[in-house]
GUZATOR-685872 format. One record per residue (C-alpha): residue in three letters; z, x, y. Coordinates in steps of 0.02 Angstrom, whole numbers, plus 32768, in hexadecimal, padded with zeros to 4 digits. Example, Ala and Ser with C-alpha at 12.3 -4.5 7.8 and 13.67 -1.06 7.14 Angstrom:
<sites>
ALA, 8186, 8267, 7F1F
SER, 8165, 82AC, 7FCB
</sites>
This chain:
<sites>
UNK, 8C8F, 716E, E8BA
UNK, 8C27, 71CD, E83A
UNK, 8C43, 7288, E846
UNK, 8B88, 72AD, E83C
UNK, 8B75, 7261, E8EA
UNK, 8C07, 72C1, E934
UNK, 8BED, 736F, E8EE
UNK, 8B30, 737D, E8F5
UNK, 8AD5, 73A2, E995
UNK, 8A26, 7384, E9D7
UNK, 89F9, 743B, E9C0
UNK, 8A0C, 7427, E904
UNK, 8976, 73B3, E902
UNK, 8905, 7427, E965
UNK, 88F6, 74AB, E8DD
UNK, 883E, 74B9, E8B3
UNK, 8806, 7448, E941
UNK, 876D, 7489, E99E
UNK, 8773, 74B1, EA56
UNK, 8748, 7421, EACA
UNK, 8696, 7421, EB0C
UNK, 8690, 73B2, EBA5
UNK, 8603, 7333, EBAE
UNK, 85CD, 7329, EC63
UNK, 85AB, 7284, ECBA
UNK, 8502, 72C9, ECF3
UNK, 84C7, 72DD, EC3F
UNK, 8446, 7261, EC01
UNK, 8456, 71CB, EB8E
UNK, 83ED, 7229, EB0F
UNK, 846B, 72B7, EB0D
UNK, 84F9, 723A, EAFF
UNK, 84AB, 71EC, EA64
UNK, 84AA, 7295, EA0E
UNK, 855D, 72BA, EA43
UNK, 859E, 7210, EA0A
UNK, 8551, 722A, E95F
UNK, 85BA, 72C7, E94A
UNK, 865A, 7280, E993
UNK, 86F6, 7234, E947
UNK, 8718, 717A, E95F
UNK, 8663, 7168, E999
UNK, 8689, 7196, EA4D
UNK, 8683, 7229, EAC5
UNK, 86E6, 725A, EB60
UNK, 8683, 7264, EC02
UNK, 86B1, 72DE, EC8C
UNK, 8686, 7303, ED40
UNK, 8649, 73B3, ED64
UNK, 86C7, 7430, EDA7
UNK, 86C1, 7441, EE63
UNK, 86D8, 74FE, EE5C
UNK, 86B5, 7574, EDCD
UNK, 8737, 75F5, EDA1
UNK, 87C7, 7591, EDE9
UNK, 8854, 756E, ED6E
UNK, 8876, 74B3, ED70
UNK, 891E, 7460, ED62
UNK, 893B, 73C4, ECF8
UNK, 8924, 734E, ED8A
UNK, 887B, 739A, EDB8
UNK, 883F, 7388, ED04
UNK, 887A, 72D5, ECFB
UNK, 8819, 72AA, ED98
UNK, 877B, 72F7, ED51
UNK, 8784, 728C, ECB4
UNK, 8715, 71F2, ECCC
UNK, 8728, 718B, EC2E
UNK, 86E7, 7173, EB7D
UNK, 863B, 7143, EB41
UNK, 8613, 70F8, EA97
UNK, 8579, 70BE, EA38
UNK, 858B, 7007, EA69
UNK, 858F, 7038, EB21
UNK, 84EA, 7093, EB08
UNK, 8498, 7006, EAA6
UNK, 84CF, 6F85, EB27
UNK, 8482, 6FF0, EBB1
UNK, 83DE, 7008, EB52
UNK, 83D5, 6F4B, EB33
UNK, 83AB, 6F2F, EBEB
UNK, 82F8, 6EF8, EC08
UNK, 82CE, 6F8D, EC75
UNK, 830D, 7004, EBEF
UNK, 82A9, 6FB3, EB64
UNK, 820C, 6FB9, EBCF
UNK, 8221, 7070, EBFE
UNK, 827E, 70C7, EB73
UNK, 825A, 7176, EBB3
UNK, 82AB, 7152, EC5B
UNK, 833F, 70FE, EC06
UNK, 8360, 7195, EB97
UNK, 8362, 7207, EC30
UNK, 83E0, 719A, EC8E
UNK, 8481, 71F8, ECBA
UNK, 8517, 71B9, EC58
UNK, 8574, 71A2, ECFC
UNK, 850F, 7101, ED0D
UNK, 8546, 70C4, EC60
UNK, 85FB, 70F9, EC46
UNK, 8686, 7086, EC83
UNK, 8700, 70F1, ECE9
UNK, 87B0, 70F2, EC9F
UNK, 880C, 7197, ECA8
UNK, 88AA, 714D, EC5A
UNK, 8859, 715D, EBAD
UNK, 8880, 7218, EBA9
UNK, 8922, 7275, EBCB
UNK, 8949, 732E, EBCC
UNK, 89E4, 735F, EB69
UNK, 8A3C, 7402, EB3E
UNK, 8A2B, 7442, EA8A
UNK, 8AE9, 7433, EA79
UNK, 8AE6, 7377, EA9D
UNK, 8B3F, 7318, EA12
UNK, 8AD2, 72B0, E9A0
UNK, 8B39, 7214, E9C6
UNK, 8B11, 7227, EA80
UNK, 8A58, 723E, EA5C
UNK, 8A56, 71A2, E9F0
UNK, 8AA7, 713F, EA7E
UNK, 8A1D, 7176, EAF4
UNK, 8997, 713E, EA7B
UNK, 89EF, 7098, EA60
UNK, 89E2, 707D, EB1C
UNK, 8924, 7094, EB1B
UNK, 8904, 7150, EB20
UNK, 8874, 7178, EAAA
UNK, 886B, 7235, EABD
UNK, 88F0, 72BA, EAD6
UNK, 88B7, 7357, EB2F
UNK, 891A, 73EA, EAE8
UNK, 8914, 749E, EB29
UNK, 88DD, 751B, EAA6
UNK, 8963, 759B, EA7E
UNK, 895B, 764C, EA3E
UNK, 89D0, 7674, E9B0
UNK, 89FA, 75BE, E989
UNK, 8A5C, 75B5, E8E6
UNK, 8A80, 74FC, E8DC
UNK, 8A23, 74D0, E83C
UNK, 8A42, 7420, E800
UNK, 8A40, 7401, E744
UNK, 899D, 73D4, E6EE
UNK, 894B, 7398, E790
UNK, 8933, 7448, E7D1
UNK, 88F7, 7491, E72D
UNK, 886A, 7414, E71D
UNK, 8818, 73C8, E7B7
UNK, 8787, 734F, E7A4
UNK, 875F, 7394, E6F8
UNK, 8756, 744C, E72E
UNK, 87D3, 74D2, E6FD
UNK, 8815, 7531, E792
UNK, 87F0, 75EB, E799
UNK, 8875, 761E, E816
UNK, 890D, 760F, E7A6
UNK, 8971, 76AA, E779
UNK, 8940, 76DE, E6C9
UNK, 89B4, 7773, E6BC
UNK, 8A1A, 772B, E62D
UNK, 8A15, 76AF, E59C
UNK, 8A80, 7633, E5FA
UNK, 8A1F, 763C, E69D
UNK, 8A03, 7580, E6AE
UNK, 8AB6, 754C, E689
UNK, 8AFE, 75D2, E6FB
UNK, 8A8B, 759E, E789
UNK, 8AB6, 74E8, E76E
UNK, 8B6E, 750D, E781
UNK, 8B57, 7540, E836
UNK, 8B40, 749F, E899
UNK, 8B6E, 74D4, E949
UNK, 8B13, 7546, E9C3
UNK, 8B50, 75F9, E9C2
UNK, 8B91, 764B, EA5F
UNK, 8AFA, 76C0, EA5E
UNK, 8A7B, 7632, EA69
UNK, 8A07, 764D, EAFD
UNK, 899B, 75C4, EB49
UNK, 88E7, 75F9, EB65
UNK, 88AE, 75C2, EC14
UNK, 8828, 753B, EC17
UNK, 881D, 7531, EB59
UNK, 883E, 7482, EB16
UNK, 8822, 7416, EA7F
UNK, 8825, 7358, EA70
UNK, 888D, 72F4, E9F6
UNK, 8850, 7246, E9CA
UNK, 88AB, 71B5, E97B
UNK, 884C, 71DB, E8DB
UNK, 88A1, 7285, E8DA
UNK, 8949, 722D, E8E8
UNK, 891E, 71BB, E858
UNK, 88E8, 724D, E7EB
UNK, 898E, 72A2, E80C
UNK, 89F2, 7204, E7E7
UNK, 899A, 71E1, E742
UNK, 89CD, 728F, E70B
UNK, 8A83, 7263, E72D
UNK, 8A8F, 71BD, E6D1
UNK, 8B2C, 71F3, E674
UNK, 8B88, 720D, E718
UNK, 8B51, 7161, E755
UNK, 8B90, 7100, E6BC
UNK, 8BA1, 706E, E6A6
UNK, 8B28, 7041, E734
UNK, 8A85, 707A, E6DF
UNK, 8A9A, 7000, E64F
UNK, 8AC9, 6F6D, E6BE
UNK, 8A46, 6EE5, E6E3
UNK, 89F5, 6EF4, E78E
UNK, 8A28, 6E40, E7B2
UNK, 8AE1, 6E68, E79F
UNK, 8AD0, 6F00, E812
UNK, 8A80, 6E9D, E89E
UNK, 89E6, 6F0C, E896
UNK, 8966, 6E7E, E89E
UNK, 891A, 6E5F, E949
UNK, 88F1, 6DA6, E953
UNK, 88A3, 6DB3, EA00
UNK, 87FB, 6DEF, E9C0
UNK, 8756, 6DD1, EA18
UNK, 86D1, 6D6A, E9C0
UNK, 862C, 6D10, E9DB
UNK, 85D4, 6C8B, E974
UNK, 853E, 6CBA, E90A
UNK, 84D1, 6C46, E973
UNK, 84FC, 6C9D, EA17
UNK, 8490, 6D26, EA60
UNK, 84C2, 6DD1, EA1D
UNK, 84C1, 6E0D, EAD1
UNK, 8557, 6D9C, EAF4
UNK, 85C1, 6E18, EA92
UNK, 85B1, 6E95, EB21
UNK, 85F8, 6E17, EB9D
UNK, 86A1, 6E0A, EB46
UNK, 86AE, 6EB4, EAF5
UNK, 8762, 6EF2, EAE1
UNK, 878A, 6FAA, EAF3
UNK, 87FB, 6FBA, EA5C
UNK, 87AF, 6FA7, E9E1
UNK, 8700, 6FA1, EA2B
UNK, 86C8, 6F16, E9B7
UNK, 869A, 6E5E, E9BA
UNK, 869E, 6DF5, E91B
UNK, 8606, 6D89, E8F7
UNK, 864D, 6CEA, E8AB
UNK, 8626, 6C3D, E86A
UNK, 86A4, 6BB6, E898
UNK, 86CF, 6B54, E7FC
UNK, 870E, 6AA1, E7EF
UNK, 87C5, 6AC1, E815
UNK, 87A0, 6B29, E8B0
UNK, 87BA, 6BCE, E856
UNK, 8740, 6C5E, E867
UNK, 86DD, 6CA9, E7D9
UNK, 86A0, 6D59, E802
UNK, 85E9, 6D7B, E7E1
UNK, 85DB, 6E27, E830
UNK, 8609, 6E86, E8CB
UNK, 85BA, 6ED3, E965
UNK, 861C, 6F72, E983
UNK, 8617, 7027, E9B5
UNK, 8647, 7053, E903
UNK, 85B0, 6FFC, E8B6
UNK, 8539, 7044, E937
UNK, 8582, 70F4, E931
UNK, 84E5, 714A, E8ED
UNK, 8465, 70C1, E8FC
UNK, 83B3, 70B9, E93A
UNK, 83E7, 7092, E9EC
UNK, 8347, 7041, EA2D
UNK, 8330, 6FD4, E994
UNK, 83E4, 6F9B, E9A7
UNK, 83CC, 6F80, EA62
UNK, 8332, 6F14, EA47
UNK, 838F, 6EAC, E9C5
UNK, 8425, 6E9A, EA37
UNK, 83B7, 6E58, EAC3
UNK, 834A, 6DE3, EA5D
UNK, 83A6, 6DA4, E9C4
UNK, 8439, 6D33, E9A2
UNK, 84DB, 6D82, E969
UNK, 84BE, 6D44, E8B8
UNK, 840F, 6D8C, E8B3
UNK, 844D, 6E30, E8FA
UNK, 84CE, 6E4F, E871
UNK, 8473, 6E01, E7DE
UNK, 83BD, 6E29, E805
UNK, 8324, 6DBB, E818
UNK, 82A2, 6DB8, E790
UNK, 822F, 6D33, E7DC
UNK, 81A2, 6D5B, E853
UNK, 81DA, 6D48, E907
UNK, 8157, 6CEA, E96B
UNK, 81B4, 6CB2, EA08
UNK, 81BD, 6D63, EA4B
UNK, 8163, 6DEC, E9EF
UNK, 81C4, 6E86, E9C4
UNK, 818D, 6F1E, EA27
UNK, 8143, 6FAD, E9C3
UNK, 81CD, 702F, E9C5
UNK, 8174, 70A4, E94E
UNK, 816C, 715E, E971
UNK, 80D2, 71C8, E967
UNK, 80EF, 7249, E8DE
UNK, 8096, 72CB, E947
UNK, 80DC, 72B4, E9F5
UNK, 817D, 7257, E9CF
UNK, 8159, 71E2, EA63
UNK, 8178, 7129, EA52
UNK, 80F0, 70AE, EA84
UNK, 815E, 7056, EB01
UNK, 8195, 70FA, EB4D
UNK, 80DD, 7123, EB69
UNK, 80C3, 7080, EBC3
UNK, 805B, 7035, EB38
UNK, 80D2, 6FA6, EB1A
UNK, 806C, 6F6C, EA86
UNK, 80B2, 6ED8, EA26
UNK, 807F, 6EB9, E974
UNK, 80BF, 6E37, E8FC
UNK, 8138, 6E80, E87E
UNK, 81DA, 6E51, E82B
UNK, 8281, 6E83, E871
UNK, 8319, 6E9F, E804
UNK, 83BC, 6EFB, E808
UNK, 835D, 6F8C, E7BB
UNK, 8314, 6FAC, E867
UNK, 83C1, 6FD7, E8A6
UNK, 83C8, 706F, E836
UNK, 8417, 711B, E843
UNK, 83CD, 71C1, E875
UNK, 8416, 725F, E82F
UNK, 83B0, 72ED, E878
UNK, 842D, 7305, E905
UNK, 83A7, 7316, E989
UNK, 8360, 726F, E9BC
UNK, 8359, 71B9, E983
UNK, 82C5, 717F, E91E
UNK, 826E, 70E3, E959
UNK, 8209, 70C2, E8BB
UNK, 822F, 7045, E832
UNK, 824A, 70C6, E7AA
UNK, 82F7, 7112, E79C
UNK, 8340, 71A8, E741
UNK, 83E5, 7149, E737
UNK, 8400, 708F, E729
UNK, 84B0, 704B, E71F
UNK, 847B, 6F9B, E6F3
UNK, 84AF, 6EF6, E73C
UNK, 8534, 6EF7, E7C1
UNK, 85C5, 6ECC, E74F
UNK, 8667, 6EDB, E7B2
UNK, 86F6, 6F45, E770
UNK, 877D, 6ECA, E739
UNK, 8827, 6EBC, E6E6
UNK, 88A6, 6E32, E6C5
UNK, 8943, 6E11, E72A
UNK, 89A8, 6E44, E690
UNK, 8953, 6EEF, E686
UNK, 89CB, 6F80, E698
UNK, 89CC, 6FEE, E733
UNK, 89A2, 7088, E6CB
UNK, 8908, 7032, E682
UNK, 88C9, 7001, E72E
UNK, 88E3, 70B2, E76F
UNK, 8884, 70FA, E6DB
UNK, 87FA, 7079, E6F2
UNK, 87E2, 70A7, E7A9
UNK, 87E0, 7162, E789
UNK, 876A, 715A, E6F4
UNK, 86EC, 70F6, E75A
UNK, 870D, 7152, E7FE
UNK, 872C, 70A4, E845
UNK, 878D, 7077, E8E2
UNK, 87C9, 6FCF, E89E
UNK, 87D2, 6F59, E809
UNK, 87BD, 6E9B, E811
UNK, 8847, 6E38, E7BC
UNK, 8834, 6D96, E75B
UNK, 88BB, 6D1F, E71E
UNK, 8901, 6D45, E672
UNK, 88EE, 6C92, E635
UNK, 883E, 6C79, E679
UNK, 87CD, 6D10, E690
UNK, 8754, 6CA7, E6F7
UNK, 87D4, 6C97, E784
UNK, 87DA, 6D25, E800
UNK, 888E, 6D4E, E830
UNK, 8873, 6DDE, E8A9
UNK, 884C, 6E96, E8B4
UNK, 88AC, 6F39, E89B
UNK, 8881, 6FCF, E907
UNK, 88C9, 707A, E92B
UNK, 8943, 703B, E9AE
UNK, 8985, 6FB5, E937
UNK, 89A7, 7035, E8AF
UNK, 89FC, 70AF, E925
UNK, 8A69, 7022, E967
UNK, 8A97, 6FEC, E8B6
UNK, 8AD0, 7097, E87A
UNK, 8B3E, 70B2, E913
UNK, 8B80, 7001, E92E
UNK, 8BEC, 6FEC, E893
UNK, 8C70, 7062, E84C
UNK, 8C44, 70BB, E7AC
UNK, 8CA3, 7122, E72D
UNK, 8CC3, 71CF, E772
UNK, 8C85, 7252, E6F8
UNK, 8CB6, 7309, E708
UNK, 8C26, 7378, E743
UNK, 8C20, 73DA, E6A1
UNK, 8BF9, 733D, E63C
UNK, 8B59, 7315, E69D
UNK, 8AF9, 73B1, E670
</sites>
């Protein structure tokens, strides 16, 4: 087994991680949209309120308070209901407890001294978040990962000497003086794990340069719908990992050609009501590619926002319908961090819903880099000989399984820095 998995611990990955802020199940959908936009992997953890304030909880009590995870596709699917489209204001004020699917097995509390190999096994089994107690005096700094986190240099490293980074990196285990701070936690996601692993590619050799097909990393049991089907059908068969459905065309030999996808990743920072309307009224092909022709069978509701009041026409009960064109531009992105915009103009437009893809012969390292650079939860895989044929999908769980399934060359710790 690779030494990086045996001698590194979960606490090494928490350096620089912010303290967990619990998102309560009584919070509104509107608040959830803002929180999801700022989250990793496009999802947030939802919690029940503490029964008594000031009482120090044990791990079992915290686990019972955890409800489940909520992502952007869950929100869009909820807003696609007729009653939500008719009364947007009421829908935005709905408690998330009515939207989230309860599943408290998606999170597990672990000690900072838990070995990395054990944490990876938990995530392979379906855990999406690790809840780690914050510690005072933690000295387990792990290589480049801890020096640079999400593009920001950490400010809490010891700068007393010229070799401060290398000396800190040489200490990979918790010191005996480490003290756990009561009720202070941070969350580790699978993206955090992937960022750590990509910084240790030398220790994982030769796995990173191996094709994903030879590592068994391609999941062939992907969910899909035909372009002619209703886009809303995607919510009826939505898998939890990854939370994505491929929109495909079936070609002559029965193979699937991917046209786009309906996923939490693509809807991460979208205009939620525009996406909800499209999900409820368009075919899957129209949803991912856009419609440039006038729609006459059912007029598109006017989702524009008054520049003065910020209220939508539908939310005010006007329900006016005017003929206009719908396209994928209407499922745009908002970046003000406060509320979604319901107008047709967008400060950011990511273009057509082109799925993130690779070939079955692509190396594991390339797929990892692709996912991290796009902040994606998965990559669709096509056959090497025919790029029109969809072979499967690679997600976080598939990568974590691949790097721990096969033996790799053991590299001394000093050579991985």
